[in-house]
VOPAGU-2260 file (C-alpha; in pm, 1 decimal, decimal comma):
REM VOPAGU-2260
SITE   aa  ch    i         X         Y         Z
SITE  MET   A    0    4930,8     750,6   -2473,6
SITE  ARG   A    1    5026,9    1002,7   -2198,7
SITE  ALA   A    2    4841,3    1016,7   -1893,9
SITE  ALA   A    3    4593,0    1284,3   -1735,7
SITE  PRO   A    4    4860,2    1539,2   -1568,8
SITE  GLY   A    5    4844,3    1438,8   -1188,3
SITE  LEU   A    6    4755,3    1089,4   -1257,5
SITE  GLY   A    7    5080,1     949,5   -1200,0
SITE  ALA   A    8    5050,2     969,9    -829,6
SITE  ALA   A    9    4761,1     803,3    -786,1
SITE  LEU   A   10    4864,7     524,7    -996,7
SITE  GLY   A   11    5145,1     464,2    -788,8
SITE  LEU   A   12    5458,3     160,1    -858,1
SITE  GLY   A   13    5459,5     -78,8   -1110,5
SITE  ALA   A   14    5108,4     -43,1   -1249,1
SITE  VAL   A   15    4917,4    -162,7   -1556,2
SITE  LEU   A   16    4689,1      83,2   -1750,2
SITE  THR   A   17    4510,8     -33,1   -2032,6
SITE  LEU   A   18    4288,6     141,2   -2226,6
SITE  LEU   A   19    3939,9     -70,1   -2316,9
SITE  SER   A   20    3814,7      22,9   -2624,9
SITE  PRO   A   21    4262,4    -561,5   -2968,3
SITE  PRO   A   22    4665,6    -597,9   -2923,9
SITE  PRO   A   23    4867,9    -514,9   -2673,3
SITE  ALA   A   24    5198,2    -456,3   -2874,7
SITE  PRO   A   25    5263,9     -77,7   -2918,0
SITE  ALA   A   26    5443,2    -182,6   -3262,5
SITE  GLU   A   27    5104,7    -314,0   -3434,4
SITE  THR   A   28    4942,9    -106,2   -3685,9
SITE  PHE   A   29    4756,8    -404,6   -3823,5
SITE  SER   A   30    4417,4    -578,9   -3612,2
SITE  ALA   A   31    4218,5    -884,5   -3732,3
SITE  MET   A   32    3887,5    -697,1   -3783,6
SITE  LEU   A   33    4117,9    -406,3   -3953,9
SITE  SER   A   34    4225,9    -655,5   -4225,7
SITE  VAL   A   35    3863,5    -785,9   -4290,5
SITE  ARG   A   36    3751,5    -453,8   -4336,4
SITE  ARG   A   37    4069,5    -438,4   -4613,6
SITE  ALA   A   38    3928,3    -772,6   -4764,3
SITE  LEU   A   39    3595,6    -605,9   -4734,0
SITE  GLY   A   40    3706,5    -350,4   -4972,1
SITE  SER   A   41    3883,9    -554,7   -5215,9
SITE  GLU   A   42    3529,1    -779,4   -5256,3
SITE  GLY   A   43    3390,0    -449,4   -5371,9
SITE  ARG   A   44    3603,6    -392,2   -5617,5
SITE  LEU   A   45    3540,6    -704,5   -5729,7
SITE  LEU   A   46    3229,7    -681,8   -5698,9
SITE  ARG   A   47    3182,2    -413,4   -5957,5
SITE  ARG   A   48    3388,5    -587,5   -6200,8
SITE  LEU   A   49    3134,0    -897,8   -6158,6
SITE  ARG   A   50    2891,4    -601,3   -6212,9
SITE  ALA   A   51    2991,1    -522,4   -6567,6
SITE  TYR   A   52    3100,7    -904,2   -6681,9
SITE  LEU   A   53    2703,0    -972,2   -6575,7
SITE  ARG   A   54    2603,1    -664,5   -6773,8
SITE  ASP   A   55    2776,0    -771,0   -7049,6
SITE  GLU   A   56    2734,3   -1084,6   -7074,0
SITE  SER   A   57    2335,0   -1099,9   -7075,8
SITE  ARG   A   58    2367,6    -878,8   -7372,5
SITE  ARG   A   59    2580,2   -1128,4   -7534,2
SITE  LEU   A   60    2334,9   -1421,8   -7419,1
SITE  ARG   A   61    2026,6   -1212,8   -7561,0
SITE  ARG   A   62    2191,8   -1141,7   -7883,9
SITE  LEU   A   63    2294,8   -1604,8   -7831,8
SITE  ALA   A   64    1946,8   -1597,1   -7768,3
SITE  ARG   A   65    1797,2   -1471,1   -8067,4
SITE  PHE   A   66    2055,7   -1643,9   -8291,3
SITE  TYR   A   67    1890,6   -1978,9   -8105,9
SITE  GLU   A   68    1589,0   -1908,8   -8211,0
SITE  LYS   A   69    1617,7   -1823,4   -8532,8
SITE  VAL   A   70    1780,6   -2140,0   -8654,4
SITE  GLN   A   71    1537,7   -2293,5   -8418,2
SITE  ALA   A   72    1240,1   -2188,7   -8573,0
SITE  LEU   A   73    1394,5   -2322,6   -8959,7
SITE  HIS   A   74    1466,9   -2650,4   -8821,3
SITE  GLN   A   75    1077,1   -2658,6   -8734,6
SITE  ASP   A   76     975,7   -2498,2   -9043,2
SITE  PRO   A   77     798,6   -2826,5   -9226,2
SITE  LYS   A   78     802,3   -2588,5   -9560,2
SITE  ALA   A   79    1188,1   -2515,0   -9547,3
SITE  SER   A   80    1351,0   -2707,2   -9807,7
SITE  VAL   A   81    1690,0   -2766,6   -9839,4
SITE  ASP   A   82    1633,3   -2692,5  -10242,3
SITE  ASN   A   83    1630,1   -2276,3  -10176,4
SITE  PRO   A   84    1968,0   -2228,9  -10288,2
SITE  LEU   A   85    1884,3   -1914,3  -10063,4
SITE  LEU   A   86    1860,2   -2149,5   -9772,2
SITE  ALA   A   87    2156,1   -2384,5   -9886,0
SITE  PHE   A   88    2367,2   -2069,9   -9844,6
SITE  SER   A   89    2247,6   -1993,7   -9479,7
SITE  LEU   A   90    2312,1   -2326,3   -9381,1
SITE  ILE   A   91    2654,7   -2340,1   -9503,9
SITE  LYS   A   92    2753,7   -2003,5   -9404,1
SITE  ARG   A   93    2609,5   -2070,1   -9066,3
SITE  LEU   A   94    2830,6   -2367,7   -9000,8
SITE  HIS   A   95    3100,7   -2268,6   -9119,2
SITE  SER   A   96    3167,1   -1924,9   -8964,6
SITE  ASP   A   97    2865,8   -1877,9   -8745,6
SITE  TRP   A   98    2898,6   -2165,6   -8534,9
SITE  PRO   A   99    3262,2   -2161,6   -8497,8
SITE  ASN   A  100    3158,2   -1796,1   -8321,5
SITE  VAL   A  101    2941,2   -1878,7   -8117,3
SITE  ILE   A  102    3138,2   -2163,2   -7939,4
SITE  TYR   A  103    3463,0   -1918,1   -7919,7
SITE  SER   A  104    3302,4   -1613,6   -7870,2
SITE  VAL   A  105    3542,5   -1337,5   -7885,2
SITE  GLU   A  106    3331,9   -1133,6   -7677,3
SITE  ALA   A  107    3286,6   -1424,0   -7445,9
SITE  ALA   A  108    3644,1   -1398,3   -7409,0
SITE  GLU   A  109    3714,9   -1024,0   -7356,1
SITE  ASN   A  110    3465,9   -1011,4   -7095,9
SITE  THR   A  111    3649,9   -1304,8   -6866,9
SITE  GLN   A  112    3931,1   -1157,0   -6959,6
SITE  ALA   A  113    3801,0    -804,2   -6843,6
SITE  LEU   A  114    3713,3   -1052,3   -6498,5
SITE  HIS   A  115    4026,5   -1175,0   -6473,8
SITE  ALA   A  116    4169,3    -832,9   -6484,5
SITE  GLY   A  117    4008,8    -715,7   -6190,3
SITE  LEU   A  118    4125,5    -964,8   -5998,0
SITE  LYS   A  119    4487,1    -910,1   -6061,9
SITE  GLU   A  120    4456,2    -561,2   -5934,4
SITE  VAL   A  121    4359,8    -670,6   -5626,1
SITE  GLU   A  122    4554,6   -1005,8   -5585,8
SITE  GLN   A  123    4806,2    -825,6   -5354,5
SITE  GLU   A  124    4536,5    -763,9   -5123,8
SITE  LEU   A  125    4363,2   -1055,6   -5116,2
SITE  PRO   A  126    4382,2   -1320,9   -4792,9
SITE  GLY   A  127    4572,4   -1641,6   -4855,4
SITE  ALA   A  128    4554,6   -1972,9   -4670,7
SITE  GLU   A  129    4703,4   -1877,8   -4396,7
SITE  ASP   A  130    4487,4   -1619,0   -4322,2
SITE  LEU   A  131    4163,2   -1931,8   -4423,4
SITE  ASP   A  132    4330,2   -2068,7   -4134,4
SITE  GLY   A  133    4354,7   -1801,4   -3884,1
SITE  ALA   A  134    4012,5   -1707,0   -3931,9
SITE  ALA   A  135    3902,4   -2105,3   -3861,9
SITE  ARG   A  136    4081,4   -2112,9   -3570,4
SITE  ALA   A  137    3929,9   -1777,8   -3492,5
SITE  LEU   A  138    3588,9   -1935,6   -3505,5
SITE  MET   A  139    3725,3   -2259,2   -3301,0
SITE  ARG   A  140    3844,4   -2050,6   -3002,9
SITE  LEU   A  141    3491,5   -1866,6   -2984,5
SITE  GLN   A  142    3338,8   -2155,9   -3019,6
SITE  ASP   A  143    3538,4   -2289,1   -2724,8
SITE  VAL   A  144    3546,1   -2024,4   -2483,5
SITE  TYR   A  145    3142,5   -1900,6   -2524,5
SITE  ALA   A  146    3052,8   -2250,9   -2568,9
SITE  LEU   A  147    2889,6   -2256,4   -2873,0
SITE  SER   A  148    2664,9   -2442,4   -3069,0
SITE  VAL   A  149    2850,0   -2536,5   -3382,7
SITE  LYS   A  150    2514,2   -2605,3   -3566,1
SITE  GLY   A  151    2454,9   -2262,9   -3434,9
SITE  MET   A  152    2673,8   -2088,7   -3563,7
SITE  ALA   A  153    2608,6   -2253,6   -3896,0
SITE  ASN   A  154    2281,7   -2102,3   -3911,1
SITE  GLY   A  155    2385,8   -1734,5   -3814,4
SITE  VAL   A  156    2327,8   -1745,6   -3456,9
SITE  PHE   A  157    2558,1   -1688,1   -3166,9
SITE  GLN   A  158    2379,0   -1941,5   -2871,0
SITE  ARG   A  159    2575,0   -2203,4   -2610,0
SITE  ALA   A  160    2545,1   -2568,5   -2701,1
SITE  GLY   A  161    2304,9   -2775,6   -2523,4
SITE  ALA   A  162    2127,1   -2417,4   -2394,6
SITE  SER   A  163    1769,6   -2288,3   -2413,3
SITE  ARG   A  164    1901,0   -1921,9   -2330,0
SITE  PRO   A  165    1892,8   -1676,3   -2539,6
SITE  PRO   A  166    2139,6   -1644,9   -2778,6
SITE  LEU   A  167    2470,1   -1472,0   -2678,5
SITE  TYR   A  168    2469,2   -1232,5   -2981,4
SITE  SER   A  169    2231,1   -1168,0   -3235,9
SITE  PRO   A  170    2379,5    -976,7   -3519,8
SITE  SER   A  171    2071,0    -765,0   -3730,5
SITE  ARG   A  172    2172,8    -952,1   -4052,8
SITE  ARG   A  173    2229,4   -1343,0   -4011,2
SITE  VAL   A  174    2485,2   -1458,6   -4181,2
SITE  SER   A  175    2473,1   -1859,6   -4225,8
SITE  LEU   A  176    2735,8   -2097,7   -4350,3
SITE  SER   A  177    2779,2   -2289,2   -4625,3
SITE  ALA   A  178    2844,5   -2640,4   -4674,9
SITE  ASP   A  179    3180,1   -2535,5   -4787,7
SITE  ASP   A  180    3251,8   -2302,9   -4539,4
SITE  CYS   A  181    3187,6   -2558,9   -4235,1
SITE  PHE   A  182    3432,2   -2841,5   -4446,3
SITE  HIS   A  183    3708,2   -2583,3   -4456,9
SITE  VAL   A  184    3681,1   -2511,6   -4078,5
SITE  GLY   A  185    3665,6   -2880,7   -4013,2
SITE  LYS   A  186    3986,9   -2937,8   -4271,8
SITE  CYS   A  187    4194,2   -2680,8   -4086,3
SITE  ALA   A  188    4106,9   -2882,4   -3733,2
SITE  THR   A  189    4152,5   -3205,1   -4005,1
SITE  SER   A  190    4454,2   -3096,4   -4105,8
SITE  GLN   A  191    4600,4   -3098,6   -3720,7
SITE  VAL   A  192    4511,7   -3423,8   -3642,4
SITE  ALA   A  193    4751,7   -3525,5   -3921,9
SITE  TYR   A  194    5030,3   -3363,8   -3719,4
SITE  ASP   A  195    4924,1   -3570,9   -3453,8
SITE  THR   A  196    4750,5   -3276,7   -3207,7
SITE  GLY   A  197    4454,6   -3493,4   -3197,9
SITE  ASP   A  198    4167,5   -3181,8   -3294,8
SITE  TYR   A  199    3922,5   -3451,7   -3403,2
SITE  TYR   A  200    3723,1   -3255,0   -3151,8
SITE  HIS   A  201    3634,0   -2954,4   -3374,3
SITE  SER   A  202    3727,6   -3146,5   -3677,2
SITE  ILE   A  203    3440,7   -3410,0   -3640,2
SITE  ALA   A  204    3173,9   -3080,5   -3486,0
SITE  TRP   A  205    3196,9   -2872,8   -3782,6
SITE  LEU   A  206    3243,4   -3159,6   -4086,1
SITE  GLU   A  207    2931,7   -3360,6   -3962,0
SITE  GLU   A  208    2755,3   -2988,2   -3984,8
SITE  ALA   A  209    2925,4   -2950,9   -4347,4
SITE  VAL   A  210    2809,2   -3375,1   -4466,4
SITE  GLY   A  211    2486,2   -3288,4   -4338,2
SITE  LEU   A  212    2463,4   -2958,3   -4577,6
SITE  PHE   A  213    2606,9   -3155,7   -4864,3
SITE  ARG   A  214    2377,0   -3367,7   -4867,4
SITE  LEU   A  215    2099,2   -3146,7   -4881,3
SITE  SER   A  216    2234,2   -2994,3   -5160,2
SITE  TYR   A  217    2371,7   -3293,0   -5327,9
SITE  GLY   A  218    2370,7   -3251,1   -5683,8
SITE  SER   A  219    2284,0   -2905,9   -5722,0
SITE  TRP   A  220    2631,1   -2681,7   -5826,7
SITE  ASN   A  221    2708,6   -2362,4   -5616,7
SITE  PRO   A  222    2969,1   -2123,1   -5759,8
SITE  GLU   A  223    3122,9   -2064,5   -5412,3
SITE  ASP   A  224    3174,5   -2481,0   -5383,5
SITE  ARG   A  225    3501,7   -2570,4   -5420,7
SITE  SER   A  226    3484,2   -2911,2   -5180,5
SITE  SER   A  227    3206,0   -3146,6   -5232,7
SITE  LEU   A  228    3033,5   -3432,0   -5046,9
SITE  GLU   A  229    3250,1   -3696,1   -5119,7
SITE  ASP   A  230    3551,8   -3461,1   -4959,6
SITE  ALA   A  231    3327,4   -3389,5   -4649,4
SITE  LEU   A  232    3291,6   -3723,0   -4547,9
SITE  ASP   A  233    3655,9   -3840,9   -4658,3
SITE  HIS   A  234    3781,1   -3609,6   -4360,1
SITE  LEU   A  235    3497,4   -3690,0   -4166,3
SITE  ALA   A  236    3539,9   -4024,6   -4186,4
SITE  PHE   A  237    3939,0   -4023,3   -4125,6
SITE  SER   A  238    3865,4   -3769,6   -3796,0
SITE  TYR   A  239    3638,7   -4054,5   -3704,6
SITE  PHE   A  240    3921,9   -4330,0   -3734,1
SITE  MET   A  241    4163,4   -4083,9   -3602,1
SITE  ALA   A  242    3925,2   -4077,9   -3278,3
SITE  GLY   A  243    3907,4   -4436,8   -3233,6
SITE  ASN   A  244    3545,5   -4473,9   -3391,2
SITE  ILE   A  245    3623,3   -4734,7   -3650,4
SITE  SER   A  246    3265,9   -4867,7   -3716,6
SITE  HIS   A  247    3139,9   -4504,0   -3773,7
SITE  ALA   A  248    3472,4   -4432,9   -4013,4
SITE  LEU   A  249    3387,9   -4776,3   -4182,5
SITE  SER   A  250    2999,7   -4644,0   -4259,2
SITE  LEU   A  251    3113,6   -4285,9   -4430,1
SITE  SER   A  252    3359,4   -4470,9   -4594,7
SITE  LYS   A  253    3084,9   -4664,2   -4783,5
SITE  GLU   A  254    2851,4   -4376,1   -4786,2
SITE  PHE   A  255    3153,7   -4258,7   -5029,4
SITE  LEU   A  256    3176,8   -4508,4   -5205,3
SITE  LEU   A  257    2855,4   -4468,9   -5351,8
SITE  TYR   A  258    2934,1   -4139,3   -5467,4
SITE  ASP   A  259    3279,6   -4231,8   -5627,5
SITE  PRO   A  260    3252,5   -4604,1   -5623,1
SITE  SER   A  261    3655,2   -4625,8   -5827,0
SITE  ASN   A  262    3830,3   -4427,1   -5541,5
SITE  GLN   A  263    4061,4   -4719,5   -5471,1
SITE  ARG   A  264    4256,8   -4542,7   -5151,6
SITE  VAL   A  265    3893,5   -4551,9   -4976,4
SITE  ALA   A  266    3826,7   -4872,6   -5085,8
SITE  ARG   A  267    4135,1   -4966,9   -4949,9
SITE  ASN   A  268    4041,5   -4841,7   -4627,3
SITE  VAL   A  269    3681,5   -4996,1   -4600,7
SITE  VAL   A  270    3847,2   -5308,5   -4639,2
SITE  LYS   A  271    4067,8   -5213,2   -4411,8
SITE  TYR   A  272    3826,0   -5105,9   -4129,8
SITE  GLU   A  273    3661,5   -5410,5   -4149,6
SITE  LYS   A  274    3938,8   -5647,0   -4081,1
SITE  LEU   A  275    4013,6   -5433,6   -3750,5
SITE  LEU   A  276    3669,1   -5470,2   -3632,8
SITE  GLU   A  277    3675,2   -5834,4   -3689,7
SITE  THR   A  278    3994,2   -5851,0   -3540,5
SITE  GLY   A  279    3919,2   -5714,2   -3236,7
SITE  THR   A  280    4193,7   -5536,6   -3208,4
SITE  VAL   A  281    4066,6   -5162,2   -3180,8
SITE  ALA   A  282    3936,5   -5052,7   -2835,0
SITE  SER   A  283    3588,7   -4864,5   -2849,2
SITE  ALA   A  284    3611,6   -4513,3   -2898,0
SITE  GLY   A  285    3536,1   -4272,5   -2599,1
SITE  PRO   A  286    3433,5   -3972,0   -2564,5
SITE  LEU   A  287    3550,3   -3639,7   -2748,4
SITE  ARG   A  288    3740,3   -3416,0   -2584,4
SITE  ARG   A  289    3891,6   -3087,7   -2640,0
SITE  PRO   A  290    4261,5   -3035,1   -2670,8
SITE  ASN   A  291    4417,5   -2828,1   -2415,6
SITE  GLY   A  292    4660,9   -2620,5   -2716,6
SITE  THR   A  293    4601,0   -2282,4   -2475,3
SITE  ARG   A  294    4896,0   -2150,0   -2263,0
SITE  LEU   A  295    4616,1   -2135,6   -1948,1
SITE  GLN   A  296    4637,6   -2344,1   -1704,6
SITE  SER   A  297    4320,0   -2281,6   -1557,1
SITE  ARG   A  298    4134,6   -2270,1   -1895,6
SITE  ASP   A  299    3754,8   -2362,7   -1757,9
SITE  ALA   A  300    3782,6   -2127,6   -1506,5
SITE  TYR   A  301    3911,1   -1861,7   -1813,3
SITE  GLU   A  302    3624,0   -1966,8   -2007,8
SITE  GLU   A  303    3366,9   -1935,1   -1675,0
SITE  LEU   A  304    3463,6   -1622,6   -1678,7
SITE  CYS   A  305    3450,3   -1496,2   -2021,6
SITE  GLN   A  306    3151,0   -1642,7   -2037,2
SITE  HIS   A  307    2963,3   -1557,7   -1728,0
SITE  PRO   A  308    3176,2   -1109,8   -1749,3
SITE  GLY   A  309    3161,0    -991,5   -1438,7
SITE  GLY   A  310    3232,2   -1228,6   -1112,0
SITE  GLN   A  311    3103,6   -1183,6    -703,9
SITE  PRO   A  312    3345,7    -996,1    -475,6
SITE  ALA   A  313    3391,1   -1126,8    -143,3
SITE  PRO   A  314    3145,9    -974,5     116,3
SITE  GLU   A  315    3418,2    -803,3     270,2
SITE  GLN   A  316    3566,9    -623,4      -6,6
SITE  LEU   A  317    3186,1    -468,9     -20,6
SITE  PRO   A  318    3218,9    -178,9     145,6
SITE  HIS   A  319    3516,5    -107,2      22,7
SITE  LEU   A  320    3384,0     -68,9    -355,7
SITE  GLY   A  321    3214,0     219,6    -511,7
SITE  CYS   A  322    3266,8     539,1    -785,1
SITE  SER   A  323    3393,4     857,9    -669,4
SITE  TYR   A  324    3558,9    1157,0    -836,8
SITE  GLU   A  325    3953,7    1117,2    -817,9
SITE  THR   A  326    4127,1    1456,7    -803,5
SITE  ASN   A  327    4511,2    1405,1    -685,5
SITE  GLY   A  328    4568,5    1710,4    -618,1
SITE  SER   A  329    4603,3    1858,0    -910,3
SITE  PRO   A  330    4445,2    2140,3   -1044,6
SITE  TYR   A  331    4420,2    2014,7   -1416,1
SITE  LEU   A  332    4203,1    1729,3   -1238,9
SITE  LEU   A  333    3973,3    1954,5   -1043,5
SITE  LEU   A  334    3835,8    2110,3   -1369,3
SITE  GLN   A  335    3770,0    1738,5   -1490,1
SITE  PRO   A  336    3812,5    1440,4   -1208,1
SITE  ALA   A  337    3903,9    1085,9   -1273,9
SITE  LYS   A  338    3593,3     898,2   -1274,5
SITE  LYS   A  339    3675,8     629,8   -1065,6
SITE  GLU   A  340    3512,5     264,2   -1038,8
SITE  MET   A  341    3650,1      28,2    -785,0
SITE  ILE   A  342    3628,7    -344,8    -928,7
SITE  ARG   A  343    3863,7    -479,6    -616,9
SITE  ILE   A  344    4053,1    -446,8    -353,2
SITE  ARG   A  345    4314,3    -725,2    -375,3
SITE  PRO   A  346    4446,7    -716,6    -593,3
SITE  TYR   A  347    4320,1    -363,3    -690,0
SITE  VAL   A  348    4178,2    -334,9   -1001,0
SITE  ALA   A  349    3993,5      40,3   -1097,3
SITE  LEU   A  350    3784,7     169,7   -1392,5
SITE  TYR   A  351    3800,8     524,6   -1511,6
SITE  HIS   A  352    3507,4     586,6   -1714,4
SITE  ASP   A  353    3571,5     810,9   -1948,3
SITE  PHE   A  354    3983,0     848,1   -1913,7
SITE  ILE   A  355    3972,1     975,0   -2308,3
SITE  SER   A  356    3744,5    1156,0   -2499,6
SITE  ASP   A  357    3618,7    1007,3   -2850,4
SITE  ALA   A  358    3790,9    1224,6   -3044,6
SITE  GLU   A  359    4134,9    1157,5   -2854,0
SITE  ALA   A  360    3962,3     739,4   -2894,1
SITE  GLU   A  361    3955,9     805,7   -3300,3
SITE  THR   A  362    4364,8     996,6   -3285,4
SITE  ILE   A  363    4506,9     681,6   -3121,7
SITE  LYS   A  364    4289,7     454,2   -3381,3
SITE  GLY   A  365    4387,7     646,0   -3663,3
SITE  LEU   A  366    4758,8     575,5   -3583,1
SITE  ALA   A  367    4707,2     227,4   -3663,1
SITE  GLY   A  368    4437,7     192,2   -3952,1
SITE  PRO   A  369    4124,6     419,6   -4099,3
SITE  TRP   A  370    3840,8     274,6   -3956,0
SITE  LEU   A  371    3711,0     209,7   -3558,0
SITE  SER   A  372    3359,2      38,1   -3375,1
SITE  ALA   A  373    3259,4     -67,3   -3047,5
SITE  VAL   A  374    3274,0    -439,2   -2904,8
SITE  GLU   A  375    2933,9    -535,8   -2942,4
SITE  ALA   A  376    3004,8    -906,4   -2793,8
SITE  GLY   A  377    3306,8   -1025,7   -2572,1
SITE  GLY   A  378    3598,2    -915,0   -2543,3
SITE  SER   A  379    3589,6    -931,0   -2177,6
SITE  THR   A  380    3962,3    -885,3   -1973,9
SITE  ALA   A  381    3948,7   -1241,2   -1739,8
SITE  PHE   A  382    4174,8   -1213,3   -1434,2
SITE  ILE   A  383    4227,4   -1589,1   -1406,5
SITE  HIS   A  384    4344,9   -1622,4   -1029,2
SITE  ALA   A  385    4129,7   -1350,6    -880,2
SITE  ASN   A  386    3804,2   -1535,9   -1037,5
SITE  PHE   A  387    3657,5   -1180,6   -1243,7
SITE  SER   A  388    3657,1   -1068,6   -1526,9
SITE  VAL   A  389    3604,0    -711,3   -1633,1
SITE  PRO   A  390    3360,1    -609,8   -1978,8
SITE  VAL   A  391    3464,7    -397,6   -2239,9
SITE  VAL   A  392    3390,7     -40,5   -2180,0
SITE  LYS   A  393    3483,8     202,3   -2385,8
SITE  ASN   A  394    3699,2     526,4   -2379,1
SITE  ALA   A  395    3770,4     372,3   -1986,4
SITE  ALA   A  396    4110,1     324,7   -1895,3
SITE  LEU   A  397    4135,5     -15,8   -1690,6
SITE  PHE   A  398    4401,1      11,9   -1418,6
SITE  TRP   A  399    4586,6    -207,4   -1125,9
SITE  TRP   A  400    4922,5    -297,4    -961,5
SITE  ASN   A  401    5096,0    -587,9   -1085,4
SITE  LEU   A  402    5334,6    -536,3    -844,8
SITE  ARG   A  403    5302,1    -565,0    -436,2
SITE  ARG   A  404    5440,7    -298,0    -237,8
SITE  ASN   A  405    5787,3    -512,5    -113,5
SITE  GLY   A  406    5836,7    -557,1    -504,1
SITE  ASP   A  407    5704,7    -923,7    -558,7
SITE  GLY   A  408    5476,1    -995,1    -861,9
SITE  ASP   A  409    5085,3   -1058,0    -799,5
SITE  GLU   A  410    4986,5   -1356,7    -918,2
SITE  ASP   A  411    4652,1   -1235,6    -822,2
SITE  THR   A  412    4670,3   -1033,4   -1169,6
SITE  LEU   A  413    4752,3   -1312,1   -1386,1
SITE  HIS   A  414    4514,0   -1216,2   -1675,1
SITE  ALA   A  415    4365,2   -1328,0   -2078,9
SITE  GLY   A  416    4205,1   -1060,7   -2307,6
SITE  CYS   A  417    3873,3   -1267,9   -2425,9
SITE  PRO   A  418    3780,8   -1290,2   -2787,5
SITE  VAL   A  419    3560,8   -1054,7   -2928,2
SITE  LEU   A  420    3247,0   -1194,1   -3048,2
SITE  ALA   A  421    3145,2    -911,9   -3237,9
SITE  GLY   A  422    3267,6    -586,9   -3272,5
SITE  ASP   A  423    3588,2    -424,7   -3265,6
SITE  LYS   A  424    3816,5    -425,9   -2948,0
SITE  TRP   A  425    4153,0    -193,2   -2990,8
SITE  VAL   A  426    4377,2    -172,0   -2675,2
SITE  ALA   A  427    4623,3      90,7   -2586,0
SITE  ASN   A  428    4887,8     -55,6   -2294,5
SITE  LYS   A  429    5067,1     222,0   -2072,0
SITE  TRP   A  430    5318,1      81,8   -1849,4
SITE  ILE   A  431    5439,6     272,3   -1524,0
SITE  HIS   A  432    5746,9     143,0   -1416,0
SITE  GLU   A  433    5834,8      65,2   -1076,0
SITE  HIS   A  434    6166,7     263,2   -1101,3
SITE  GLY   A  435    6148,9     592,6    -968,9
SITE  GLN   A  436    5855,3     534,2    -859,3
SITE  GLU   A  437    5944,5     460,5    -474,6
SITE  PHE   A  438    5771,3     772,9    -280,5
SITE  ARG   A  439    5451,6     758,5    -435,9
SITE  ARG   A  440    5399,6     370,7    -311,5
SITE  PRO   A  441    5619,1     305,2     -78,2
SITE  CYS   A  442    5718,2     -47,4      70,1
SITE  GLY   A  443    5466,9    -143,4     356,3
SITE  ALA   A  444    5562,8    -202,9     675,1
SITE  ASN   A  445    5443,6    -595,0     616,9
SITE  GLN   A  446    5721,0    -754,1     456,5
SITE  GLN   A  447    5425,8    -959,7     258,6
SITE  ASP   A  448    5178,6    -664,3      92,0
């Protein structure tokens, strides 16, 4: 995006300008939430197909019910006599043609084929296994960064684990996760366990929730369930085994065999776990520790900044922080000065409010996709070393110098985006390069500046 005329001189040397309104790469025309909205449109088309299927099947089932009631009435009539040739004919005819037509219904096949055709129409637009794993990992990242309770997330509440404070985000419509949903998140972490990344921290939490929900509904069938209590018990036992908790892996495996006693693999696991406990060759399980899969060296500081946006500036900076109208001698900005809010002095970070209009923001987003909304929760920009974060502000520009006056990099501008808890975050980057700006932000007298 272009900078407002005259603003370049105020921005200076080696600047990074970020429009807060996720991906920083300018070539990307696709974002995770955008793909979710596209998938929602595909599901809407499938929903219309399913509505037509239910309507046609309801008519067919009503006719089947009338057929059943008619035949049932004949069987319950004590006066009906097989000596009656009309009754004998209708019986033979029903058994020869009516019953096969009921069981191998052409109409039922046509209704199902229409539903299959609807799926075929949107098949190329549907998410794949990688998308499902990515969505599961996104939930685990939210769990980590915002210290969320898995049980709360399963119940549709974004609540910090062990906290009595209000939820971080309260959606207008609560969406609970099913046992099958929790199983797939836990299974995603379990698959990483199998590749020795040690992510049983996540798998155990999500699979425990899945097992609890499956136990509540055991024996009932839900159309969305592709997994079962046995599947969840199997993966949870494996995760506990990998975590070193052999006794709990044993008890879960024994519970599995109550439902599926013929499973030889789990039966062998039970024998294996019992021998390990008898010989005492395994160390006692320690506390579950989250694997550090992030590239950030200061993960704890980053997550603390995401959970508590803002940060207290040093006392000596307070007199220099404030808001002002910036014109920089530009006639354009005299008519509409830039609304500048100083966030920090060191590193120099400023927030320009209303940097673009709603119409300009829609134009920028229109280049990437046909849909927008503001961030409802999360999404701050965290400056790790400087120990502060800046919440998302619609249509604002966040500016900082990532180079010192001597041309060296300023480590205090190391930053990372916090994951969006609810809503969309659209980012447009503007880099103002060092070369050619020597007179706008010249070197200082101190070589260390």
